[in-house]
Legacy VTK file of the C-alpha trace (Angstrom):
# vtk DataFile Version 3.0
C-alpha trace
ASCII
DATASET POLYDATA
POINTS 105 float
-34.391 8.124 22.766
-34.174 5.935 19.721
-35.165 2.841 21.691
-38.752 4.148 22.033
-41.207 3.243 19.272
-42.439 6.135 17.114
-46.051 5.360 18.090
-45.254 6.270 21.683
-45.502 10.014 20.957
-49.030 9.524 19.617
-49.919 7.418 22.665
-48.577 10.084 25.030
-50.518 12.810 23.207
-53.751 10.857 23.531
-52.937 9.968 27.134
-52.371 13.657 27.937
-55.702 14.577 26.328
-57.451 11.867 28.343
-55.816 13.029 31.577
-56.844 16.630 30.893
-60.459 15.724 30.151
-60.573 13.408 33.181
-59.403 16.228 35.430
-61.951 18.596 33.917
-64.702 16.009 34.441
-63.465 15.574 38.003
-63.900 19.279 38.678
-67.408 19.288 37.221
-68.231 16.098 39.079
-67.085 17.508 42.417
-69.103 20.673 41.830
-72.237 18.632 41.164
-71.603 16.390 44.172
-71.291 19.411 46.440
-74.491 20.880 45.017
-76.207 17.531 45.395
-75.361 17.225 49.082
-76.652 20.717 49.708
-73.602 22.965 49.897
-74.881 26.520 49.622
-78.401 25.747 50.815
-79.536 27.326 54.081
-81.361 24.188 55.251
-78.267 21.930 55.095
-75.595 22.022 57.788
-71.901 21.832 57.041
-71.672 18.698 59.194
-74.333 16.886 57.154
-72.575 17.747 53.885
-69.215 16.699 55.332
-70.552 13.360 56.547
-72.141 12.570 53.183
-68.874 13.353 51.403
-66.925 11.269 53.935
-69.249 8.271 53.546
-69.047 8.499 49.745
-65.246 8.558 49.806
-65.046 5.771 52.396
-67.294 3.508 50.300
-65.191 4.287 47.233
-61.952 3.382 49.021
-63.370 0.190 50.480
-64.714 -0.843 47.081
-61.301 -0.244 45.502
-59.553 -2.288 48.174
-62.034 -5.128 47.860
-61.808 -5.197 44.072
-57.999 -5.013 44.187
-57.743 -7.857 46.654
-60.091 -10.090 44.647
-58.828 -9.319 41.135
-55.115 -8.573 41.599
-54.086 -12.077 40.549
-55.526 -11.451 37.087
-53.735 -8.135 36.448
-50.428 -9.428 35.111
-51.695 -11.208 32.020
-54.082 -8.510 30.828
-52.715 -5.218 32.131
-53.893 -3.218 29.093
-57.397 -4.624 29.387
-57.516 -3.781 33.108
-56.291 -0.239 32.387
-59.086 0.200 29.864
-61.579 -1.289 32.320
-60.427 1.125 35.048
-60.786 4.107 32.713
-64.263 3.020 31.641
-65.428 2.475 35.227
-63.986 5.845 36.212
-65.936 7.486 33.371
-69.143 5.780 34.503
-68.573 6.893 38.106
-67.950 10.512 37.143
-71.023 10.535 34.923
-73.097 9.203 37.802
-71.656 11.911 40.067
-72.635 14.609 37.584
-76.231 13.417 37.117
-76.820 12.605 40.809
-78.151 16.109 41.634
-80.943 15.528 39.105
-82.306 12.831 41.426
-82.550 14.396 44.903
-83.398 12.181 47.844
LINES 1 106
105 0 1 2 3 4 5 6 7 8 9 10 11 12 13 14 15 16 17 18 19 20 21 22 23 24 25 26 27 28 29 30 31 32 33 34 35 36 37 38 39 40 41 42 43 44 45 46 47 48 49 50 51 52 53 54 55 56 57 58 59 60 61 62 63 64 65 66 67 68 69 70 71 72 73 74 75 76 77 78 79 80 81 82 83 84 85 86 87 88 89 90 91 92 93 94 95 96 97 98 99 100 101 102 103 104
């Protein structure tokens, strides 16, 4: 529609590219996580791998809830800054997921 600024098409193109690369990084990240917890190795049981994945996801969800409850009052005034912060933190987390198998426990 004519009510939308012309820059919006550029924004949506860049947003689509970011979403695509984030999904690709997510796939690579999940692959590395599964390798890191031992999927495919004979000495690791399926239950051990499942529990490690469950604990990782549970900690992630709890951290998100805690952060949301503590910082939600600040979202309204700086929504663009918080969106950028969320994207940056997500990038850091995925990078950590991908390099985690390089540091076995």
